[in-house]
C-alpha positions in Angstrom: 0.1 34.6 -42.3 -0.7 35.5 -38.5 -4.0 33.6 -39.0 -2.2 30.7 -40.2 0.1 30.4 -37.1 -2.8 31.0 -35.0 -4.7 28.1 -36.6 -1.7 26.1 -36.3 -1.1 26.9 -32.9 -4.6 26.0 -31.9 -4.7 22.8 -33.8 -1.6 21.5 -31.6 -3.1 22.8 -28.7 -6.2 20.7 -29.3 -4.1 17.7 -30.4 -2.3 17.9 -27.1 -5.7 18.1 -25.0 -7.2 15.2 -26.9 -4.0 13.0 -26.6 -4.0 13.9 -22.7 -7.7 13.1 -22.4 -7.4 9.9 -24.0 -4.5 8.7 -21.9 -6.4 9.5 -18.8 -9.3 7.5 -20.0 -7.0 4.6 -20.7 -5.9 4.2 -17.1 -7.6 1.5 -15.4 -10.0 2.3 -12.8 -9.0 0.1 -10.0 -10.7 -0.2 -7.0 -9.5 -1.9 -3.5 -12.0 -4.7 -4.4 -10.7 -5.0 -8.0 -7.5 -5.2 -7.0 -7.9 -8.0 -4.0 -10.1 -9.9 -6.5 -7.0 -9.9 -8.9 -4.7 -10.7 -6.0 -7.0 -13.7 -5.1 -7.3 -15.1 -8.4 -3.5 -15.0 -9.1 -3.2 -17.1 -5.5 -5.8 -19.7 -6.5 -4.0 -20.0 -9.8 -0.6 -20.4 -8.4 -1.8 -23.0 -5.9 -3.8 -24.7 -8.7 -7.3 -24.9 -6.7 -10.4 -26.1 -7.9 -13.2 -24.0 -8.4 -15.1 -24.9 -5.2 -11.7 -24.2 -3.1 -11.1 -20.6 -4.8 -14.5 -19.5 -3.8 -13.7 -20.5 -0.2 -10.2 -18.8 -0.5 -12.0 -15.7 -1.8 -14.7 -15.6 0.9 -11.9 -16.4 3.7 -9.2 -14.2 2.3 -11.5 -11.2 1.9 -12.5 -11.6 5.7 -9.1 -11.8 6.8 -8.0 -8.7 4.5 -10.7 -6.6 6.0 -9.8 -7.4 9.5 -6.1 -7.0 9.0 -6.7 -3.8 7.3 -8.9 -2.6 10.4 -6.1 -3.6 12.4 -3.2 -2.0 10.7 -5.1 1.2 10.4 -4.5 1.9 14.1 -1.6 4.5 14.5 1.4 3.0 16.3 4.0 5.9 16.3 3.9 9.6 15.9 5.1 11.2 12.8 8.2 13.2 12.7 7.8 16.9 13.0 9.9 19.1 11.1 12.1 21.7 12.9 12.1 25.2 12.0 15.2 24.6 9.6 13.3 21.8 7.9 15.2 18.8 9.5 12.9 16.0 10.6 12.8 16.3 14.4 12.8 12.6 16.4 9.6 12.0 18.0 10.9 10.1 20.7 13.2 13.2 22.1 10.1 15.0 22.7 7.8 12.5 24.6 8.2 11.5 28.2 9.2 8.0 29.4 5.7 7.1 30.1 4.4 8.1 26.7 7.2 6.1 25.0 6.3 3.3 27.3 2.8 3.5 26.6 3.5 3.3 22.8 5.8 0.4 22.9 3.1 -1.6 25.1 0.5 -0.5 22.3 2.9 -2.0 19.7 3.2 -5.4 21.5 -0.7 -5.5 22.0 -1.1 -4.9 18.1 1.4 -7.6 17.6 -0.7 -10.2 19.8 -3.8 -9.0 18.0 -2.0 -9.7 14.6 -0.9 -13.1 15.8 -4.3 -14.2 17.1 -5.6 -13.0 13.7 -3.4 -15.2 11.9 -4.0 -18.2 14.2 -7.7 -17.8 13.7 -7.6 -17.7 9.8 -4.9 -20.4 9.7 -7.5 -22.6 11.3 -10.0 -21.5 8.4 -7.7 -22.0 5.5 -6.6 -25.3 7.1 -9.9 -26.5 6.3 -9.6 -26.5 2.6 -5.9 -26.0 2.0 -2.5 -27.9 3.1 0.0 -26.1 5.3 2.4 -25.8 2.1 -0.5 -23.9 0.4 -1.0 -21.7 3.2 2.6 -20.9 3.6 2.6 -20.0 -0.3 -0.3 -17.7 0.5 1.7 -16.0 3.5 4.8 -15.7 1.0 2.7 -14.1 -1.8 1.2 -11.7 0.8 4.5 -10.8 1.9 5.7 -10.2 -1.6 2.7 -8.0 -2.2 3.4 -5.9 0.9 7.0 -5.3 0.1 5.9 -4.0 -3.2 3.4 -1.9 -1.8 6.1 -0.4 0.7 8.7 0.0 -2.0 6.1 2.0 -4.1 5.5 4.1 -0.9 9.2 4.8 -0.5 9.7 5.7 -4.0 6.5 8.2 -3.9 8.1 9.6 -0.7 11.4 10.0 -2.5 9.7 11.8 -5.4 8.2 14.3 -3.3 11.5 14.9 -1.3 13.3 15.8 -4.3 11.2 18.7 -5.3 14.0 21.2 -4.9 16.7 19.0 -5.9 17.7 17.4 -2.6 15.4 15.3 -0.5 13.9 17.1 2.6 15.8 17.2 5.8 19.2 16.9 4.3 21.5 19.6 4.1 23.5 20.7 1.3 27.1 20.3 1.3 
């Protein structure tokens, strides 16, 4: 009787293990490049581009994306530090006026660089796309950035609710 229960328990455990392993294998292995290629293919399909123009779009958009990621990778502001009671502390309160001013000017500089990058690639896109097509690319890009930001926010919220309340919130 005990051995039957033990064998049954082992079979259930093995089935759960196999099911979990198979579920992990079904997840697509998405690298940054694969996701970017899918995004570019979607853009090209939405714009009804020819194969020749699709290849040009892939080449130019990948260059643009690489430069933009490099530019966006530079930190713009300090992260909020936590006080002893777990509540987030406003980083601006602990910084000197000179540090805050330098940070604001740094954001202005980064914005200028981003504008220059947009103008540079607009000229490249303009060689094979119409202004309406370029605007549609910008719209799709903004939509994708919004989705990414929503996912980041969703994951941050999930992390914050580990004990039933978001970190930084006081129980009332």
